[in-house]
C-alpha positions, 0 to 999 in steps of 0.5 A, a space after each residue: 154818258 154813263 160813268 162806266 160806259 167804256 168799262 170792260 167787265 172782268 171775267 171775275 166780275 160776279 161778286 163772291 157768294 155769301 156763305 149762307 148761299 153756298 151752304 144751301 143743301 143740294 139734296 133733300 137728305 141734307 135738309 136740316 129741320 122741319 121733320 114734321 114735313 120731311 120725316 118718314 111718312 110725312 106729307 112733303 116727303 111722301 109727295 117727293 117720293 111719289 114725284 107729285 108736288 102740289 102747288 103749295 104755300 110755305 109759311 114760316 119765319 125767316 131763315 127756316 128753309 122756305 126758299 131752299 126747300 122750294 129749290 129741292 122740291 123742284 129738283 126732285 121732280 126734274 122741273 124748271 125752277 123760276 124764282 120771283 120776288 114779289 117785292 121786286 117783280 111785277 105782274 108783267 114779268 110774271 105773265 111772261 114766265 107763266 105763258 112760257 111755262 104753259 107752252 112748255 107743259 103743252 108741247 114738251 110736258 115739262 113741269 115748271 115750278 114758279 116760286 114766289 118769295 114774299 107772295 103776300 106782297 102781291 095784291 089781290 089782282 096779282 094773286 088772281 092771275 095765278 088761279 087758272 094756271 094753278 087749277 089747270 096744273 100748267 104751273 106748280 106754284 110755290 109761294 113763300 111767306 112770313 105772314 099768315 096766309 089766311 090773312 094775306 093770300 086770297 081765298 080762291 088761291 088758298 083753296 088751290 094750294 096746300 099750306 105747310 107751316 115751317 117751324 123756327 129752327 131749333 138750337 140743335 139744327 143751327 148747331 148742325 148747320 154751323 158745324 157743316 160750314 166749318 167742316 165743308 171743304 168745297 163750299 164752306 170754310 174748312 180751309 180756314 181750320 177754325 174751331 169753335 168753343 161750345 160757348 160760341 155755338 151757344 152764342 150763335 144759336 142765341 143771336 140767330 133766333 132760329 134763322 140759319 141764314 143769320 147764323 151763317 152770316 155771323 159765322 162768316 164775319 167771325 171766320 173772315 176776321 180770324 182766318 189768318 190768325 195762328 190761334 184757330 180756336 174761337 172763344 166767346 170773347 173773340 166772337 163777341 169782339 167781332 159781332 159787337 153783341 152779347 147775349 143774356 143768360 137764357 136757355 130755351 131748352 133748359 131750366 132758365 127758360 122755365 125760371 124766366 117764364 115763371 118770373 113773368 107770370 109772378 110779376 103779372 100776378 103781382 101787378 108789377 108792371 116794371 118787372 113784367 116788362 123786364 122779364 118779357 124783354 129778357 125772353 124776346 131779346 133771347 129769341 124766345 118763340 113769340 107765339 109761345 109767349 102769346 100762349 102763356 099770356 093767354 093762359 095768364 088772362 084765363 087763370 089769373 084774371 078771369 071774370 075780374 076782367 073778361 076783356 083781358 082774354 080778348 086783348 091777349 088773343 088779339 095780340 097773338 093775331 097781331 103778331 101773326 099778322 105783322 111778324 117781328 119786330 112790330 108785332 112784338 109791341 102787341 105782346 108788350 101791350 098785352 103784358 101791361 094790360 094783364 099786369 094792371 088788370 084786376 086779378 081773380 082766380 075764381 074761375 080757375 078754382 071753380 073749374 078744378 073743383 068741378 073736375 074733381 067732383 066729376 072724377 069722384 062721381 063720374 056717373 051722376 044721372 041727369 035729373 028728371 024734369 020737375 026734380 
């Protein structure tokens, strides 16, 4: 006998929805970020305006809006939206949905958007199953992934879907999302009457690392703690007291960003492993874009090491690919390994200087003739 067999469900048995879920945009015009895809004349915006949504793979970091965007695209073409998690669902469940979707298309000419979250978790055979249905157009497949589709999605499915890369949300995007939650009287927390110091906005931006869901979860924790207090102004100290976290001084948009990347570069150039690891850690802890870090390491391998150790370039490119493949936090160790390799490698900027010298000569004499044979 089960423990709760005789229990009668309460009318209010459904758990309260988290703030991050309540604040999902209900219209494409409310979506924050991804202007390169949703701005005027951009590809997804044009597809929505034409009401022709192709099967697509949405690749981007957590909390950048992949699931929300899929919902909104489905609404835009008045299609039935079906959500599946590749972590929790098997092929048996997917087959039932796809067969029903095909019947709906053939009988009622109604589109079905099949959204697969974490599609990279499906194996090759499971991904193969979608091919004929995507090809016929009986379903619109929207797959979301935090991993590089080139590595994790089979080639035939890649060729039948458009791949769109979603970017990590910028600080101004996170601030806009938090402000909306504070001001929204229906789904947000306007009834609490809370106000946030500018320092608290910066604090939430730094902690969330471009993840809107995380920022709203932190905001909700703070709001629940202080909603009944007479003092409605949330200071940095009060926010830190709730979250038990601090952030280091690091402004990804300003001078401190460049100071720290410069410090990392100088530590590598000076073969100071401890300093290089410290400045790398500062950047990662503060939420710096990991691929930006990888690009800078590749640049150091070319400029500061060059022919003294050509393997350094391969190590850095491999670190970039590894982070793409694994994501955070495991992929960050590849960046650490590359940084240590660069700091301990022999240094030479002769290639860099030779290239600059050649370009200077070409600029001064841009039309030197090619020597004739035998000259």
